[in-house]
A tleap script that builds the chain and sets N, CA, C and O, in Angstrom:
source leaprc.protein.ff14SB
mol = sequence {
  NCYS VAL VAL PRO TYR THR ARG GLY ALA GLU
  TRP SER ARG PRO VAL ASP GLN ILE VAL ALA
  GLU VAL ARG ALA LEU ALA ALA LYS GLY VAL
  ARG GLU VAL THR LEU LEU GLY GLN ASN VAL
  ASN ALA TYR HIE GLY GLU ALA GLY ASP GLY
  GLY ASN TRP THR LEU GLY ARG LEU ILE ARG
  GLU ILE ALA GLU ILE SER GLY ILE ALA ARG
  ILE ARG TYR THR THR SER TYR PRO SER GLU
  MET ASP HIE ASP LEU ILE SER ALA HIE ALA
  GLU VAL PRO GLN LEU MET PRO TYR LEU HIE
  LEU PRO VAL GLN SER GLY SER ASP ARG VAL
  LEU GLU ALA MET ASN ARG ARG HIE SER ALA
  ALA GLU TYR LEU ALA LEU VAL ASP LYS ILE
  CARG
}
set mol.1.N position { 29.984 200.017 218.860 }
set mol.1.CA position { 30.522 199.147 219.498 }
set mol.1.C position { 31.904 199.563 220.834 }
set mol.1.O position { 32.788 200.396 220.629 }
set mol.2.N position { 31.778 198.855 221.964 }
set mol.2.CA position { 32.777 199.306 222.752 }
set mol.2.C position { 34.284 198.239 222.667 }
set mol.2.O position { 35.439 198.648 222.790 }
set mol.3.N position { 33.928 197.050 222.466 }
set mol.3.CA position { 34.781 195.984 222.388 }
set mol.3.C position { 36.128 196.141 221.656 }
set mol.3.O position { 37.184 196.103 222.286 }
set mol.4.N position { 36.082 196.328 220.247 }
set mol.4.CA position { 37.080 196.424 219.891 }
set mol.4.C position { 38.234 197.596 220.544 }
set mol.4.O position { 39.452 197.435 220.628 }
set mol.5.N position { 37.544 198.634 220.908 }
set mol.5.CA position { 38.382 199.395 221.816 }
set mol.5.C position { 39.196 199.016 223.155 }
set mol.5.O position { 40.235 199.561 223.527 }
set mol.6.N position { 38.510 197.968 223.801 }
set mol.6.CA position { 38.719 197.132 225.381 }
set mol.6.C position { 39.638 196.172 224.795 }
set mol.6.O position { 40.766 195.897 225.204 }
set mol.7.N position { 39.149 195.789 223.992 }
set mol.7.CA position { 40.451 194.417 224.035 }
set mol.7.C position { 41.792 194.405 223.056 }
set mol.7.O position { 42.592 193.474 222.965 }
set mol.8.N position { 41.834 195.500 222.444 }
set mol.8.CA position { 43.091 196.230 221.685 }
set mol.8.C position { 43.337 195.485 220.329 }
set mol.8.O position { 42.528 194.655 219.916 }
set mol.9.N position { 44.466 195.805 219.662 }
set mol.9.CA position { 44.493 195.428 218.392 }
set mol.9.C position { 44.366 193.898 217.981 }
set mol.9.O position { 45.019 193.237 218.789 }
set mol.10.N position { 43.941 193.329 217.303 }
set mol.10.CA position { 43.635 191.850 216.976 }
set mol.10.C position { 45.143 191.504 216.407 }
set mol.10.O position { 45.850 192.337 215.839 }
set mol.11.N position { 45.553 189.993 216.680 }
set mol.11.CA position { 46.529 189.644 216.592 }
set mol.11.C position { 46.515 187.813 216.551 }
set mol.11.O position { 45.615 187.289 217.207 }
set mol.12.N position { 47.428 186.944 215.849 }
set mol.12.CA position { 47.053 185.999 215.690 }
set mol.12.C position { 48.407 185.254 216.297 }
set mol.12.O position { 49.493 185.787 216.071 }
set mol.13.N position { 48.367 184.420 216.820 }
set mol.13.CA position { 49.536 183.393 217.048 }
set mol.13.C position { 50.157 182.689 216.219 }
set mol.13.O position { 49.365 182.043 215.533 }
set mol.14.N position { 51.000 182.549 216.013 }
set mol.14.CA position { 51.840 182.144 214.891 }
set mol.14.C position { 51.690 180.446 214.874 }
set mol.14.O position { 51.755 179.664 215.822 }
set mol.15.N position { 51.439 180.155 213.263 }
set mol.15.CA position { 50.750 178.598 212.910 }
set mol.15.C position { 51.361 177.556 213.541 }
set mol.15.O position { 50.725 176.792 214.267 }
set mol.16.N position { 52.721 177.426 213.306 }
set mol.16.CA position { 53.569 176.388 214.428 }
set mol.16.C position { 53.378 176.343 215.607 }
set mol.16.O position { 53.370 175.271 216.211 }
set mol.17.N position { 53.210 177.345 216.109 }
set mol.17.CA position { 52.776 177.801 218.069 }
set mol.17.C position { 51.161 176.801 217.676 }
set mol.17.O position { 51.196 175.585 217.868 }
set mol.18.N position { 50.701 177.033 217.487 }
set mol.18.CA position { 49.061 176.377 217.342 }
set mol.18.C position { 49.152 174.889 216.992 }
set mol.18.O position { 48.640 174.047 217.730 }
set mol.19.N position { 49.753 174.589 215.955 }
set mol.19.CA position { 49.926 173.367 215.594 }
set mol.19.C position { 50.825 172.691 216.535 }
set mol.19.O position { 50.676 171.486 216.737 }
set mol.20.N position { 51.609 173.258 217.039 }
set mol.20.CA position { 52.861 172.131 217.693 }
set mol.20.C position { 51.868 171.774 219.239 }
set mol.20.O position { 52.173 170.745 219.841 }
set mol.21.N position { 50.581 172.758 219.875 }
set mol.21.CA position { 50.115 172.887 221.009 }
set mol.21.C position { 49.133 171.652 220.768 }
set mol.21.O position { 48.937 170.774 221.609 }
set mol.22.N position { 48.580 171.702 219.587 }
set mol.22.CA position { 47.721 170.520 219.387 }
set mol.22.C position { 48.254 169.198 219.062 }
set mol.22.O position { 47.591 168.232 219.439 }
set mol.23.N position { 49.028 169.054 218.609 }
set mol.23.CA position { 50.075 168.008 218.166 }
set mol.23.C position { 50.261 167.266 219.938 }
set mol.23.O position { 50.054 166.088 220.231 }
set mol.24.N position { 50.682 168.330 220.842 }
set mol.24.CA position { 50.988 167.944 222.109 }
set mol.24.C position { 49.876 167.491 222.635 }
set mol.24.O position { 49.963 166.335 223.047 }
set mol.25.N position { 48.631 168.125 222.791 }
set mol.25.CA position { 47.574 168.171 223.287 }
set mol.25.C position { 46.771 166.202 222.631 }
set mol.25.O position { 46.464 165.342 223.457 }
set mol.26.N position { 46.639 166.011 221.234 }
set mol.26.CA position { 46.508 164.909 220.641 }
set mol.26.C position { 47.592 163.784 221.365 }
set mol.26.O position { 47.033 162.894 222.005 }
set mol.27.N position { 48.720 163.758 221.331 }
set mol.27.CA position { 49.737 162.706 222.241 }
set mol.27.C position { 49.260 162.682 223.448 }
set mol.27.O position { 49.518 161.576 223.923 }
set mol.28.N position { 48.572 163.474 224.353 }
set mol.28.CA position { 47.763 163.118 225.386 }
set mol.28.C position { 46.538 162.629 225.715 }
set mol.28.O position { 45.968 162.412 226.784 }
set mol.29.N position { 46.164 162.461 224.201 }
set mol.29.CA position { 44.431 161.678 224.164 }
set mol.29.C position { 43.376 162.756 224.098 }
set mol.29.O position { 42.196 162.415 224.176 }
set mol.30.N position { 43.697 164.019 223.962 }
set mol.30.CA position { 42.853 165.183 223.664 }
set mol.30.C position { 42.245 164.786 222.170 }
set mol.30.O position { 42.933 164.532 221.181 }
set mol.31.N position { 41.079 164.790 222.223 }
set mol.31.CA position { 40.207 164.653 220.818 }
set mol.31.C position { 39.294 165.849 220.303 }
set mol.31.O position { 38.667 165.864 219.243 }
set mol.32.N position { 39.340 166.723 221.149 }
set mol.32.CA position { 38.588 168.077 220.509 }
set mol.32.C position { 39.031 168.873 220.801 }
set mol.32.O position { 39.282 168.941 222.004 }
set mol.33.N position { 39.507 170.230 219.743 }
set mol.33.CA position { 40.049 171.589 220.249 }
set mol.33.C position { 39.178 172.215 219.956 }
set mol.33.O position { 38.316 171.817 219.173 }
set mol.34.N position { 39.175 173.601 220.624 }
set mol.34.CA position { 38.034 174.694 220.004 }
set mol.34.C position { 39.603 176.056 220.022 }
set mol.34.O position { 40.402 176.442 220.876 }
set mol.35.N position { 39.339 176.360 218.546 }
set mol.35.CA position { 40.174 177.437 218.352 }
set mol.35.C position { 38.922 178.955 219.094 }
set mol.35.O position { 37.732 179.199 218.900 }
set mol.36.N position { 39.893 179.558 219.856 }
set mol.36.CA position { 38.518 180.771 220.372 }
set mol.36.C position { 39.749 181.896 220.401 }
set mol.36.O position { 40.945 181.956 220.685 }
set mol.37.N position { 38.662 182.752 219.917 }
set mol.37.CA position { 38.982 184.794 219.441 }
set mol.37.C position { 37.830 185.396 219.826 }
set mol.37.O position { 36.656 185.071 219.650 }
set mol.38.N position { 38.245 186.161 220.283 }
set mol.38.CA position { 37.208 187.081 219.947 }
set mol.38.C position { 36.490 187.506 218.735 }
set mol.38.O position { 35.332 187.914 218.836 }
set mol.39.N position { 37.171 187.433 217.437 }
set mol.39.CA position { 37.054 187.286 215.911 }
set mol.39.C position { 37.999 186.120 215.239 }
set mol.39.O position { 38.795 186.402 214.344 }
set mol.40.N position { 37.891 185.210 215.585 }
set mol.40.CA position { 38.745 183.958 215.408 }
set mol.40.C position { 38.682 183.967 214.032 }
set mol.40.O position { 39.837 183.909 213.611 }
set mol.41.N position { 37.692 184.023 212.909 }
set mol.41.CA position { 38.013 184.069 211.603 }
set mol.41.C position { 38.448 185.062 210.812 }
set mol.41.O position { 38.320 184.958 209.593 }
set mol.42.N position { 39.048 186.214 211.407 }
set mol.42.CA position { 39.712 187.207 211.085 }
set mol.42.C position { 41.309 186.234 211.052 }
set mol.42.O position { 42.049 186.451 210.093 }
set mol.43.N position { 41.580 185.610 211.696 }
set mol.43.CA position { 42.739 184.786 211.870 }
set mol.43.C position { 43.689 184.926 210.835 }
set mol.43.O position { 43.093 184.777 209.768 }
set mol.44.N position { 45.109 185.182 210.621 }
set mol.44.CA position { 46.067 185.588 210.058 }
set mol.44.C position { 47.387 184.895 210.269 }
set mol.44.O position { 48.395 185.362 209.738 }
set mol.45.N position { 47.439 183.918 210.939 }
set mol.45.CA position { 48.682 183.930 211.578 }
set mol.45.C position { 49.807 183.305 210.547 }
set mol.45.O position { 49.628 182.661 209.514 }
set mol.46.N position { 51.117 183.749 211.236 }
set mol.46.CA position { 52.497 183.646 210.122 }
set mol.46.C position { 52.766 182.131 210.251 }
set mol.46.O position { 52.645 181.399 211.234 }
set mol.47.N position { 53.201 181.836 208.876 }
set mol.47.CA position { 53.237 180.340 209.133 }
set mol.47.C position { 55.136 180.301 208.777 }
set mol.47.O position { 55.698 181.369 208.535 }
set mol.48.N position { 55.788 179.227 208.790 }
set mol.48.CA position { 57.224 179.097 208.549 }
set mol.48.C position { 57.887 179.771 207.640 }
set mol.48.O position { 58.802 180.553 207.898 }
set mol.49.N position { 57.345 179.432 206.210 }
set mol.49.CA position { 57.274 179.910 205.265 }
set mol.49.C position { 57.551 181.759 205.055 }
set mol.49.O position { 58.005 182.259 204.026 }
set mol.50.N position { 57.190 182.446 206.165 }
set mol.50.CA position { 56.777 183.554 205.846 }
set mol.50.C position { 55.508 184.435 205.422 }
set mol.50.O position { 55.283 185.639 205.540 }
set mol.51.N position { 54.408 182.871 204.625 }
set mol.51.CA position { 53.441 183.512 204.506 }
set mol.51.C position { 52.071 183.866 205.678 }
set mol.51.O position { 52.465 183.737 206.837 }
set mol.52.N position { 51.005 184.159 205.602 }
set mol.52.CA position { 49.928 183.962 206.328 }
set mol.52.C position { 48.922 183.305 205.756 }
set mol.52.O position { 48.655 183.427 204.560 }
set mol.53.N position { 48.107 182.352 206.781 }
set mol.53.CA position { 47.185 181.240 206.644 }
set mol.53.C position { 45.821 182.177 207.337 }
set mol.53.O position { 45.786 183.145 208.096 }
set mol.54.N position { 44.995 181.534 206.806 }
set mol.54.CA position { 43.372 181.838 207.209 }
set mol.54.C position { 43.043 180.590 208.049 }
set mol.54.O position { 43.563 179.474 208.056 }
set mol.55.N position { 41.914 181.169 208.833 }
set mol.55.CA position { 41.453 179.797 209.589 }
set mol.55.C position { 41.325 178.933 208.891 }
set mol.55.O position { 41.842 177.883 209.271 }
set mol.56.N position { 40.774 178.921 207.881 }
set mol.56.CA position { 40.123 177.883 207.053 }
set mol.56.C position { 41.756 176.818 207.087 }
set mol.56.O position { 41.847 175.883 207.883 }
set mol.57.N position { 42.550 177.061 206.412 }
set mol.57.CA position { 43.671 176.673 206.224 }
set mol.57.C position { 44.271 175.874 207.523 }
set mol.57.O position { 44.798 174.763 207.457 }
set mol.58.N position { 44.086 176.678 208.764 }
set mol.58.CA position { 44.562 175.942 209.769 }
set mol.58.C position { 43.766 175.290 210.118 }
set mol.58.O position { 44.307 174.310 210.629 }
set mol.59.N position { 42.670 175.209 210.171 }
set mol.59.CA position { 41.637 173.749 210.456 }
set mol.59.C position { 42.018 172.830 209.428 }
set mol.59.O position { 42.316 171.755 209.949 }
set mol.60.N position { 42.135 172.807 208.142 }
set mol.60.CA position { 42.362 172.017 207.684 }
set mol.60.C position { 43.817 171.077 207.886 }
set mol.60.O position { 43.913 169.907 207.517 }
set mol.61.N position { 44.600 171.640 208.362 }
set mol.61.CA position { 46.208 171.486 209.151 }
set mol.61.C position { 45.841 170.719 210.868 }
set mol.61.O position { 46.447 169.774 211.375 }
set mol.62.N position { 44.923 171.334 211.334 }
set mol.62.CA position { 44.533 170.605 212.310 }
set mol.62.C position { 43.760 169.219 212.340 }
set mol.62.O position { 44.130 168.318 213.092 }
set mol.63.N position { 42.692 169.088 211.507 }
set mol.63.CA position { 42.463 167.980 210.783 }
set mol.63.C position { 43.238 166.689 210.649 }
set mol.63.O position { 42.856 165.530 210.808 }
set mol.64.N position { 44.530 167.217 210.286 }
set mol.64.CA position { 45.405 166.208 209.642 }
set mol.64.C position { 46.318 165.824 210.919 }
set mol.64.O position { 47.205 164.984 210.765 }
set mol.65.N position { 46.150 166.310 211.929 }
set mol.65.CA position { 46.752 165.959 213.002 }
set mol.65.C position { 46.219 164.511 213.867 }
set mol.65.O position { 45.264 164.669 214.628 }
set mol.66.N position { 46.681 163.460 213.778 }
set mol.66.CA position { 46.362 161.974 213.905 }
set mol.66.C position { 45.382 162.296 215.341 }
set mol.66.O position { 45.639 163.381 215.862 }
set mol.67.N position { 44.448 161.581 215.926 }
set mol.67.CA position { 43.814 161.921 217.039 }
set mol.67.C position { 42.826 162.608 217.340 }
set mol.67.O position { 41.986 162.256 218.168 }
set mol.68.N position { 42.804 163.863 216.590 }
set mol.68.CA position { 42.061 164.971 216.493 }
set mol.68.C position { 40.612 164.480 215.803 }
set mol.68.O position { 40.633 164.194 214.605 }
set mol.69.N position { 39.629 164.402 216.387 }
set mol.69.CA position { 38.230 164.124 215.999 }
set mol.69.C position { 36.984 165.367 215.818 }
set mol.69.O position { 35.910 165.222 215.233 }
set mol.70.N position { 37.503 166.638 216.522 }
set mol.70.CA position { 36.720 167.157 216.472 }
set mol.70.C position { 37.390 168.636 216.726 }
set mol.70.O position { 38.398 168.889 217.386 }
set mol.71.N position { 36.617 169.450 216.078 }
set mol.71.CA position { 37.356 170.666 215.818 }
set mol.71.C position { 36.096 171.970 215.746 }
set mol.71.O position { 35.347 172.196 214.796 }
set mol.72.N position { 36.148 172.565 216.823 }
set mol.72.CA position { 35.281 173.690 216.915 }
set mol.72.C position { 35.845 175.531 216.817 }
set mol.72.O position { 37.068 175.591 216.683 }
set mol.73.N position { 35.286 176.653 216.856 }
set mol.73.CA position { 35.782 177.769 216.779 }
set mol.73.C position { 34.979 178.636 216.914 }
set mol.73.O position { 34.083 178.749 216.077 }
set mol.74.N position { 35.049 179.361 217.832 }
set mol.74.CA position { 34.230 180.521 218.253 }
set mol.74.C position { 35.031 181.919 218.894 }
set mol.74.O position { 35.855 181.671 219.774 }
set mol.75.N position { 34.914 182.820 218.656 }
set mol.75.CA position { 33.548 183.681 217.860 }
set mol.75.C position { 33.660 184.164 216.726 }
set mol.75.O position { 34.695 184.824 216.635 }
set mol.76.N position { 33.010 184.135 215.729 }
set mol.76.CA position { 32.954 184.438 214.259 }
set mol.76.C position { 32.497 186.083 213.799 }
set mol.76.O position { 31.374 186.359 214.222 }
set mol.77.N position { 32.969 186.873 213.248 }
set mol.77.CA position { 32.218 188.169 212.728 }
set mol.77.C position { 31.912 187.889 211.155 }
set mol.77.O position { 32.721 187.299 210.438 }
set mol.78.N position { 30.936 188.266 210.798 }
set mol.78.CA position { 30.045 188.050 209.151 }
set mol.78.C position { 30.813 188.557 208.370 }
set mol.78.O position { 31.043 187.777 207.447 }
set mol.79.N position { 31.590 189.953 208.234 }
set mol.79.CA position { 32.283 190.370 207.196 }
set mol.79.C position { 34.205 189.822 206.940 }
set mol.79.O position { 35.010 190.136 206.064 }
set mol.80.N position { 34.354 188.733 208.397 }
set mol.80.CA position { 35.283 187.900 208.005 }
set mol.80.C position { 35.092 186.674 207.405 }
set mol.80.O position { 36.138 186.093 207.118 }
set mol.81.N position { 34.008 186.080 207.117 }
set mol.81.CA position { 33.649 184.832 206.576 }
set mol.81.C position { 33.953 184.713 205.380 }
set mol.81.O position { 33.348 185.323 204.498 }
set mol.82.N position { 35.027 183.840 205.132 }
set mol.82.CA position { 35.342 183.903 203.926 }
set mol.82.C position { 35.248 182.873 203.024 }
set mol.82.O position { 34.859 181.925 203.707 }
set mol.83.N position { 35.385 182.472 201.800 }
set mol.83.CA position { 34.999 181.251 200.964 }
set mol.83.C position { 35.560 179.966 201.607 }
set mol.83.O position { 34.928 178.935 201.839 }
set mol.84.N position { 37.257 180.293 201.929 }
set mol.84.CA position { 37.926 179.155 202.524 }
set mol.84.C position { 37.311 178.541 203.619 }
set mol.84.O position { 37.121 177.326 203.662 }
set mol.85.N position { 36.936 179.446 204.655 }
set mol.85.CA position { 36.200 178.960 205.634 }
set mol.85.C position { 35.100 177.918 205.384 }
set mol.85.O position { 34.906 176.748 205.715 }
set mol.86.N position { 34.502 178.793 204.700 }
set mol.86.CA position { 33.132 178.004 204.349 }
set mol.86.C position { 33.066 176.575 203.930 }
set mol.86.O position { 32.403 175.626 204.349 }
set mol.87.N position { 34.165 176.731 202.747 }
set mol.87.CA position { 34.556 175.275 202.468 }
set mol.87.C position { 35.369 174.389 203.416 }
set mol.87.O position { 35.633 173.197 203.266 }
set mol.88.N position { 35.641 175.031 204.211 }
set mol.88.CA position { 36.094 173.937 205.250 }
set mol.88.C position { 35.122 173.447 206.313 }
set mol.88.O position { 35.505 172.798 207.286 }
set mol.89.N position { 33.863 173.776 206.098 }
set mol.89.CA position { 32.501 173.355 206.813 }
set mol.89.C position { 32.347 172.347 206.118 }
set mol.89.O position { 32.460 171.218 206.596 }
set mol.90.N position { 32.017 172.611 204.672 }
set mol.90.CA position { 31.435 171.203 203.958 }
set mol.90.C position { 32.739 170.165 203.722 }
set mol.90.O position { 32.394 169.002 203.513 }
set mol.91.N position { 33.772 170.347 203.724 }
set mol.91.CA position { 35.082 169.708 203.358 }
set mol.91.C position { 35.824 168.845 204.618 }
set mol.91.O position { 36.327 167.723 204.552 }
set mol.92.N position { 35.724 169.739 205.773 }
set mol.92.CA position { 36.715 168.354 207.084 }
set mol.92.C position { 35.531 168.074 207.535 }
set mol.92.O position { 34.613 168.878 207.700 }
set mol.93.N position { 35.524 166.708 207.785 }
set mol.93.CA position { 34.500 165.774 208.550 }
set mol.93.C position { 35.077 166.311 210.104 }
set mol.93.O position { 34.183 166.069 210.915 }
set mol.94.N position { 35.752 166.676 210.491 }
set mol.94.CA position { 36.296 166.953 212.118 }
set mol.94.C position { 35.822 167.998 212.717 }
set mol.94.O position { 35.665 168.095 213.934 }
set mol.95.N position { 35.483 169.128 211.605 }
set mol.95.CA position { 35.013 170.379 211.962 }
set mol.95.C position { 33.217 170.256 212.531 }
set mol.95.O position { 32.362 169.738 211.813 }
set mol.96.N position { 33.058 170.556 213.251 }
set mol.96.CA position { 31.674 170.394 213.735 }
set mol.96.C position { 30.756 171.287 213.089 }
set mol.96.O position { 31.136 172.444 212.914 }
set mol.97.N position { 29.600 170.943 212.701 }
set mol.97.CA position { 28.256 171.437 212.504 }
set mol.97.C position { 27.642 172.563 213.011 }
set mol.97.O position { 26.449 172.779 212.800 }
set mol.98.N position { 28.369 173.329 213.684 }
set mol.98.CA position { 27.861 174.899 214.705 }
set mol.98.C position { 28.881 176.115 214.326 }
set mol.98.O position { 30.110 176.154 214.369 }
set mol.99.N position { 27.848 177.164 213.912 }
set mol.99.CA position { 28.214 178.106 213.568 }
set mol.99.C position { 27.933 179.431 214.708 }
set mol.99.O position { 26.754 179.781 214.777 }
set mol.100.N position { 28.752 180.050 215.439 }
set mol.100.CA position { 28.257 181.238 216.061 }
set mol.100.C position { 28.744 182.430 215.615 }
set mol.100.O position { 29.752 183.053 215.951 }
set mol.101.N position { 27.841 182.681 214.761 }
set mol.101.CA position { 27.697 184.067 213.842 }
set mol.101.C position { 26.313 184.696 214.242 }
set mol.101.O position { 25.134 184.588 213.905 }
set mol.102.N position { 27.380 185.698 215.499 }
set mol.102.CA position { 25.969 186.907 216.194 }
set mol.102.C position { 25.242 187.897 215.030 }
set mol.102.O position { 25.809 188.611 214.203 }
set mol.103.N position { 23.931 187.713 215.229 }
set mol.103.CA position { 23.573 188.632 214.482 }
set mol.103.C position { 23.482 190.101 215.139 }
set mol.103.O position { 22.969 190.908 214.364 }
set mol.104.N position { 23.759 190.497 216.058 }
set mol.104.CA position { 23.837 192.337 216.294 }
set mol.104.C position { 22.924 193.067 216.101 }
set mol.104.O position { 22.790 194.048 216.834 }
set mol.105.N position { 22.083 192.830 215.132 }
set mol.105.CA position { 21.124 193.774 214.970 }
set mol.105.C position { 20.238 193.307 213.212 }
set mol.105.O position { 20.909 193.122 212.197 }
set mol.106.N position { 19.257 193.240 213.228 }
set mol.106.CA position { 18.575 193.838 211.401 }
set mol.106.C position { 18.360 195.022 211.120 }
set mol.106.O position { 18.031 195.242 209.954 }
set mol.107.N position { 18.443 195.912 211.847 }
set mol.107.CA position { 18.336 197.220 211.409 }
set mol.107.C position { 20.052 197.493 210.885 }
set mol.107.O position { 21.048 197.015 211.427 }
set mol.108.N position { 20.011 198.431 209.641 }
set mol.108.CA position { 21.119 198.743 209.283 }
set mol.108.C position { 21.802 200.239 209.869 }
set mol.108.O position { 23.019 200.411 209.941 }
set mol.109.N position { 20.978 201.073 210.191 }
set mol.109.CA position { 21.188 201.888 211.464 }
set mol.109.C position { 21.837 201.405 212.653 }
set mol.109.O position { 22.720 202.091 213.168 }
set mol.110.N position { 21.574 200.548 213.035 }
set mol.110.CA position { 21.834 200.121 214.323 }
set mol.110.C position { 23.489 199.748 214.235 }
set mol.110.O position { 24.357 200.156 215.007 }
set mol.111.N position { 23.703 198.671 212.830 }
set mol.111.CA position { 24.696 198.356 212.782 }
set mol.111.C position { 25.492 199.209 212.049 }
set mol.111.O position { 26.585 198.669 211.880 }
set mol.112.N position { 25.435 200.336 211.519 }
set mol.112.CA position { 25.946 201.391 211.056 }
set mol.112.C position { 26.674 202.246 212.923 }
set mol.112.O position { 27.788 202.556 213.346 }
set mol.113.N position { 25.565 202.284 213.349 }
set mol.113.CA position { 26.255 203.209 214.694 }
set mol.113.C position { 27.166 202.261 215.370 }
set mol.113.O position { 28.210 202.758 215.791 }
set mol.114.N position { 26.958 200.819 215.584 }
set mol.114.CA position { 27.838 199.684 215.939 }
set mol.114.C position { 29.492 199.396 215.648 }
set mol.114.O position { 30.355 198.705 216.190 }
set mol.115.N position { 29.431 200.459 214.306 }
set mol.115.CA position { 30.502 200.344 213.499 }
set mol.115.C position { 30.754 199.038 213.034 }
set mol.115.O position { 31.903 198.597 213.081 }
set mol.116.N position { 29.480 198.118 212.427 }
set mol.116.CA position { 29.525 196.800 211.665 }
set mol.116.C position { 30.018 196.716 210.460 }
set mol.116.O position { 29.648 197.793 209.994 }
set mol.117.N position { 30.575 196.206 209.661 }
set mol.117.CA position { 31.158 196.486 208.338 }
set mol.117.C position { 29.825 195.632 207.653 }
set mol.117.O position { 29.845 195.471 206.433 }
set mol.118.N position { 29.038 195.261 208.192 }
set mol.118.CA position { 27.994 194.446 207.180 }
set mol.118.C position { 26.611 195.029 207.422 }
set mol.118.O position { 26.230 195.571 208.459 }
set mol.119.N position { 25.815 194.805 206.133 }
set mol.119.CA position { 24.167 195.418 206.317 }
set mol.119.C position { 23.553 194.081 207.022 }
set mol.119.O position { 24.104 193.004 207.249 }
set mol.120.N position { 22.388 194.463 207.255 }
set mol.120.CA position { 21.333 193.293 207.351 }
set mol.120.C position { 21.502 192.126 206.183 }
set mol.120.O position { 21.891 190.960 206.254 }
set mol.121.N position { 21.053 192.925 205.102 }
set mol.121.CA position { 21.204 192.294 203.686 }
set mol.121.C position { 22.234 191.495 203.745 }
set mol.121.O position { 22.043 190.285 203.867 }
set mol.122.N position { 23.409 191.977 203.676 }
set mol.122.CA position { 24.926 191.044 203.472 }
set mol.122.C position { 24.682 189.994 204.363 }
set mol.122.O position { 24.784 188.899 203.808 }
set mol.123.N position { 24.255 189.919 206.128 }
set mol.123.CA position { 24.163 189.127 206.499 }
set mol.123.C position { 23.462 187.791 206.473 }
set mol.123.O position { 23.787 186.681 206.897 }
set mol.124.N position { 22.207 188.328 205.731 }
set mol.124.CA position { 21.421 187.274 205.653 }
set mol.124.C position { 22.004 186.588 204.074 }
set mol.124.O position { 21.888 185.402 203.768 }
set mol.125.N position { 22.479 187.392 203.426 }
set mol.125.CA position { 23.529 186.510 201.813 }
set mol.125.C position { 24.360 186.096 202.445 }
set mol.125.O position { 25.074 185.582 201.585 }
set mol.126.N position { 24.914 185.896 203.539 }
set mol.126.CA position { 26.000 185.342 204.181 }
set mol.126.C position { 25.313 183.849 204.422 }
set mol.126.O position { 25.722 182.765 204.005 }
set mol.127.N position { 24.391 184.074 205.057 }
set mol.127.CA position { 23.464 182.846 206.034 }
set mol.127.C position { 23.321 182.034 204.764 }
set mol.127.O position { 23.758 180.883 204.765 }
set mol.128.N position { 22.662 182.608 203.518 }
set mol.128.CA position { 22.188 181.455 202.458 }
set mol.128.C position { 23.114 181.093 201.889 }
set mol.128.O position { 22.945 180.007 201.334 }
set mol.129.N position { 24.660 181.812 201.695 }
set mol.129.CA position { 25.830 181.307 201.078 }
set mol.129.C position { 26.004 179.940 202.024 }
set mol.129.O position { 25.955 178.869 201.419 }
set mol.130.N position { 26.213 179.909 203.531 }
set mol.130.CA position { 26.766 179.195 204.625 }
set mol.130.C position { 25.730 177.561 204.141 }
set mol.130.O position { 26.205 176.436 203.989 }
set mol.131.N position { 24.212 177.990 203.995 }
set mol.131.CA position { 23.798 176.899 203.558 }
set mol.131.C position { 24.108 176.281 202.291 }
set mol.131.O position { 23.617 175.191 202.000 }
savepdb mol mol.pdb
quit
């Protein structure tokens, strides 16, 4: 897959910047936010305390902002779908019940040629876990 080479190294915006932007949007009456990235569920934003936050933790923080009724994110990558993010789908009412989780291929040979870090069986197991 050529995408990782054309987009450059992954980086995440700091937590404080995102939360401040969402607060400002909510103050203007915005009710829905979409967190967007080529591989958004690999989010590892730096927090003010020096630690890194996962996407699941960021979603929980955004859900606490008054006025935000709906939260979405896209695009996610199967190998980065962690327990915290899956739990957020069950625990955060504002997180919309939609998940863009590209299949890419059902062939392990093709997935390996694309440098994917998961097999077809691992993808299916992830879907079962999410359900």
